[in-house]
N, C-alpha and C positions, 0 to 999 in steps of 0.2 A: 718656888712660886710658878705657876703656869705662864707661859710666854705664847702669845697669838703671833704668829709670823705672816708672812706674805704667801699668796698663792698665785705662782707665775708658771705658765707653760705646763699646766698639768701637775704640779708638785708643790709641797710646802718649800719655801725659801726663807731662810733666816735673814733677818733684817742686817744690812751692813752698816747703817748711818752711825749706830750708836746711840740712838735716840729712842726712848721708850716713853709710854705713857700710863699711868695708873688705872685698872678697870676696878672699881668697887662693888662690892654686894650692897645694894642700897639698904637693905633690911638691918644690915648691922653696921654699916660705915666702914667695914674693913677692905683694904686692897687684897684682892683675891688674885689678881691677873695683871701682868704687863703687857702692852701691846707695842710691837715694833713701828716706829715711824718712818716711812719711806722717805729716802733722799730723792732729788730729782732724777738720779742717775737710775735707782730703782724703779722710778715710774716709768722711765725710758725703756728699761728692759721689759716690763709688763706691756708697754704698746708694742715694742718691737715683735714679742711672742704673739701678739694679737694680730699684727700685721702679717706675719709670716702664716699664720694659721688662716687667715682670711683668703690667701691665695688658693686654697683647696676648699674651705668651708664655704665661701661665697659662691663657688661654682657647684656645690653639692646639690643632690637632687631634693625635692620636697620630701619625696618618700624616706629618704636616709635622715633627714632632719627630724620629720615628726616621729620616726621609730625611736629616737633618742629621746625625745621629749615624752613619749608615752611610758617608756622606761623610767625616766626621771620622775614623772608624776607619781608613778607606783611607789618609788623608794620614798618619795616626800610623805605620801600617805602613811607607809609603813613607820615612818620616824617621827611623826606628828609629836609624840610625847618627848622625845628626845629634844627636838628643835624647842618646843615650848618650854622645857626645863631650861635651856640655855639662855632664852630670853628672859625668864623670871630670874634667874642668877644674876645677870648684869643688868637688867632694866628695872627690874622689880616688880612688874605687873603681875597680878595673881594669875595662877596656871590656866584657868578656864579661859580668862582674857588672851592669853599668849596662844592657846590652842585656836582660838577664834582668829587670831592673827594669821596663823599658818594657813587655816582654811580659806580666808579671803585671798591670800597669795596664791594658792591652789588654783583659785578661779582663773587667774591669769595663765598660769601652767596650761590648764585645759584650754582655753582660748588659743595659746599657742599651738596646741596639739592639732587644732583646726585651721592652721595658718594656710592649707591649701586652697580654701575657698575665700580667703582674705585677700590672697595674692592672684586671684583670677584677672586677667586683663579684659581688654574691650577689643572688638574687631569689628571695622565697618568695610564692607565689601561693596566694589563697584562704586566708589565714590566719583570715579570717572573711568573712561573707557580702560578696563583690565587694570584699574588701580585700587589697591585694598589700604587702608590705614589701621593700623593696630597701636594700642597703648598698652604699655607694660610697666611694671614696677621692679625696681631693682634695688639691692642693698646699697648701703652708704660706704662699708668699710669698717674701719675700727670706731666704735662709739663708747662714751665712758657715762657711769652713773655715779652721782654724789649723793648718798642717802643719809637720813637723819637717824637720832637715837631712839625716837620713839616707836618705830616699827621696823626693827633691825632684820628682821625677815621678809615681812609682806612688802615693803617698799623696793628694796632689790627685786622681788619676784613681780612687782609691777613693770620693772623694766627689762632685766635680762632675758627672760624667756622670750618674750616677744621679739626682742633685738636679734637673738641668735636664731629664731625661727624664720625670720626674714632673711638670713644669711650673713648678718653681721657678726664681727667678733667684738668682745666686750671687755672692759677693764672698769671695775667697780671699787669706789672708794668710799667704803662704810663709815659710820661713826665711829669714832676712837673710844667712845664712852661704853659701848657694847658690841665688839667686833667679832664674837665667837659665832653667832648664828651664821653671818655671811660666809665665814670659811667652811663652816659645816654645809652649807649650800653648794658650794663650789665642790667639795670632796664628793657629794652625793651626785652632782652632775658629771663628775669623772667616773664615778661607779656606773652611771647609766649609760656611758659611752661617748660622753661628749669629747671631741678629740683635744688634744693638748693644745692650749693657747687660746681656744675659743671664748673661756671663760676666765678671767684673771681677777685677783683681789690684791689691791695694796693699801695697807693702812696708813694712817698718818694724819698730818694736821694742814695747815695751809700751804705749806711747802709743796705737798703732793697734790692739793687741790689746784694751785696756781699752774703747776706744770701740765696738768691735764688740760687745763683751760688754753694754754699757749701752745701745746704740742702739735707741731704740723700734721701730723699722722692721725691726730684724732678728729673725725669727721662732725661729731655730734655730741652734746653734752645733755643729760637729764639730771635734774636736781629736784629735791624736795627739802624745805628748811624754813628759817625764818625770810621775812620779807627783804631786811637789809642785804643778807646773803644773797638771796634770789637776785636782788637787783645787780650785785657785784658778779654774780656768774654769769647773767645774760650779757651785761655790758662788757665784760672782759672776753668771753668766748665768743661773742658776736664780732669784736674787733678783730679777732683772730681768725674770721671767716667760717665759724662753725654754725651749725643749727643748734638751737637751743630750746629746751622747754624747762622752765624754771618755776617751780610751785613755791610759792611764798606762804606768809602767815594768814591769819585769819581772826576774825572776832565775829563768830556765827551767832546770829540772832534767832530767837523764837518767838513769833508773833501770837499772843493768845487773845482771841476775840470774845467777847462777852458770852456768846452761845456755846462755847466750848465745853467739852467734858472736862472739868476741872481736875477730878481725880487722875484721869488718863494724861492730862497735860502736865501735872505735877510729877506722876509716875516718869513721864518722859523727860522732863526737865531734870530730875535727880540722876537719872540713868546717863542722860547725855552730858551733863556738867560734870560729873563725879567720877564716871567710868575711866579706868586707866589713870586715876588721880588728875584727870583734867589734861593729860600729857598726850592729846590728839588735836590734829588741825582741823577736824572735823567737830570738836567738843561745842556743845551750846554752852556759851560764856556770858550771853545776855538774853534775858527774857524780858519782852516788852508786853506789859499787862494792858489792855484795853478798856477803858471805861472803868466800872467799879469793881472790876475782877481782882484787882492787886492784892488787897488786904487778904481775902480768903486763899487766893493761890499761894501767896508767901507763906500762910500759915500750914498750908497742906504740904509745901516744899520743905519746911522747917521739920515738921512732923517725922517725914520720910528720913530726911538727912540725919537726924539724930540717930537713926537705928541702924546706920551703916556701919559694919563692922570693918575696922581698918586692922590689918597685920601683915606678917610676912606673906610674900606671894605663894610659897610652898604650903602653906597653911590651908587645907581645902575651906575652911570655914571663913577666910578672909574674903571681902569683896572687893577692897581697895588695898593698893600697896602703897609702899613709899615713893618720893620723888627721886630722880635719877641721880642727882647729886647734892651734897650739903649746900653748895653755893646757889644752885636753882631753888633748894628750899627756903633759904632766907630771901632770896629776891621775891618770890610768891608771897611770903609773910609780909614783905613790906607794903605791898599794895593794901592789905587788910589793915595793918597797922597805921596807914595814912588816910584810911577811907573816911573816917568820920569828921577829920578836920576838913575835907574837902566836899563835905556836904551829904554824905552817904549814911545811912541807917546800918549799923552792925548787927544784924540778927543773929548770925552765928559767927563765932571767932575759933577757927581751928588750929590757929598759930602756936598755941601751948601744948598740943597734944605729943603723946609719946606712947611707945608700947613697952610693957614691962618685959624686961629681959633683953630688950634691943634698943635700950637708950640711946646708943650711939648711931642709930639708924636715921635716914633722912626723912623723918616723918612730920607729916602734917595734917591735920583734920579738914573737915568741910567747913568752909566759909560761905555765908550767905550775906549778901549786901542788898539793901533795899533802898528804893528812892533815889538812885544813883544819879546825879547830874552827868550829861555827856562831858563836861569840863573836867571830871576826876579822871586821874590816872589808871584806876581800876577799870574804868570804861574806855579810856584812849588807847590804852596799849594792850598788846596782846600777852596775858598773864601766863598761860600755858601751866596751869595748876587747878586745883579744885577749889576756885573761887567763882561763885555765880553771881552776877549783877542782875538786879531787877530793876528796870525802869518802867515809867508810866506814861501812858498816852491817853488822850481823851477820845480819839477816834481812830478807825482804821487808816484814814488817810495820813494822819499824824505819826502813826507807827510805822507806816511804809516809808514816809519822809526821813524818819529817825534811821532807819536801816539803810536807806540809799545814799546818806549823808555820809556813812562809814567809809573810810579809804578802803576798806578790805571787801571782798566779795566770793568769799570761798562757797560756803553753804549758808542756807537759811531754812526754816520752817514756819508753817502757819498751823495753828490748832483751832478747827471750827467745824461746826455742823453744816454750813452754809456753802454749797457748791458754787455759787456765783461768786461769793468772797474769795474763795481758793482760786477759782480761775482767774479772777482779777490779779490775785497775789503773784501766782507764777508768771504772768506776762509783766507785771508792773515791777516787781522786785529786781534789783541790780546783784545778781548772784549766778555763779556758774552751776550751783546745784540746789535744787528745792524740794523741800519735803512737805507733802500734805498729812497732816497727823502722821508724820513720821520725823522723828528729832533729829537723826543723823543720816542724811540722804546720800549716802555712798552708794554709787552706782554699780550694778552688777558688771562682771568683767567685759561683756560684749557692749557695754556702753562706755563712755569715756568719763575720767574723772579730772576735774580741773575748775578753777573760779576765775573770777572776773577782778579787773582793777588791780589792786597791790596784791592779790593773791594769786596772780599769774604773770610771768614774764616770757613772751614767746607767743608763737600762734597756736601752739597744738597742745591739747591735754594729754594725759598719760592713758594708756592702754586703749581698748576698743579700737573703733575705725582711726581715731586720731594718733593713736600709738603705731599702727600699722603704717599711716601716711608718714609719721615722723620719722621710722626708722628705714624708709624707702624713698627712692625718687624715681619721678616719672620719666618715662622716654616714649616717643611718639615714632613709629617706623611707618613709612610710605613706601609701598612696593609696587612695582610695574613689571609684570612679564610680557614684553612686547611681543606682538605677533611677527613671525619671521619677515612679513613683507613689508613691514613698518621700516621707516629710515628716513634720512635725511636731517639736515641741520635746521632748528628752529630757535630763533633768538628772542621770540615772543616770551611775554611773562607766563609763567604756568597758570594754566586754567583748568579747573574742575569742570569742564563743560564738553 
């Protein structure tokens, strides 16, 4: 059986804790790999390697850093299919979706390649007689990233390329459910010339996570995952004096107004709700149909959903793959099983679905729930699976109020032909990312990704300008080169006059 080890100080390091976790092929349910779980001592070794590397990397030139990143970008581009295949094998998403994940991660590598402009400082001359003031940004030191199973390549690439471009060194703790893509990313970084110790990968469970949160040499922690864990990450790391960006869960809404193109809205709802089997923090999981649009919209969604082909991710005809684990599959199914008793109308029940020849896989079909009350578990909780809830609202105002009452505020969308309504929505809705006739409004790399409310703990979003600011800290330098004739003691308060 394949074993995934750690990557520390530029090389593969076998785990010494004796603890391992299983990695399954979601399409077959078979355990194909085991992953070594790091002890606290192994995490310490990774942090020590990063700290030692920072002594040189933190003072390296921008030209040297970007040269490595340009080579890394070329290697990632050449290995797209290989990385996508690793994602499919351990996560289960279809190959085309995995390729899209790699492509979105590459956007941030490209942003990091242009870090020279992002790190430009500011200079004010002659603020007083022969006095200049400059603002500069410098790296933090050793930073850590804790990433989720649903995007095992993209989310790490949201973090470490920008962090190392800013001059930091990095310790990554990927999900133990699909660890191979992260290790391959580190191997390719070394091939690109990234010095030993600048990027380290430790696999494991809560032991590894908690050690990173407590370690005195870790200056900052980035996290993407569920809201309860994000809250724990933020509370614990902050208590240990660290800078934290912790992105939590979501319940993303799509508001459909009566004037919307219902065919386009139905296409978008199906794509955004069921893509990647709903295992996306930006998936649309709740559609709010305004006025008399509900019945027709639900019929159109059902018609499209029934045609989606579900199968193994390496089958090019598959449009949706399995869920990551059997336990998660069963949890997702429970929301559908309990929906009717809680007042929802079950339009499609995909919980009995299976694939011939792959009966032990983590399969679930597409489920569609209509007229879902806000008290139902399927609406109140983050399902993270292919279950779409449709709610009804009489007016635009009622729909927006419903969305804003949600404890989450990650992403949201409106479908309408009315520019005035769209403008109101983008200003009035309480969410960090908004789409107008765009169901999954994930920003491009040079903007920032992040939500509001229980979808984000901390002050900074990831990548974009927020990412650069998160991985650097400001310093202001005031300089005066006095004239040789100047002199004398002055006990007065400094004045810029």
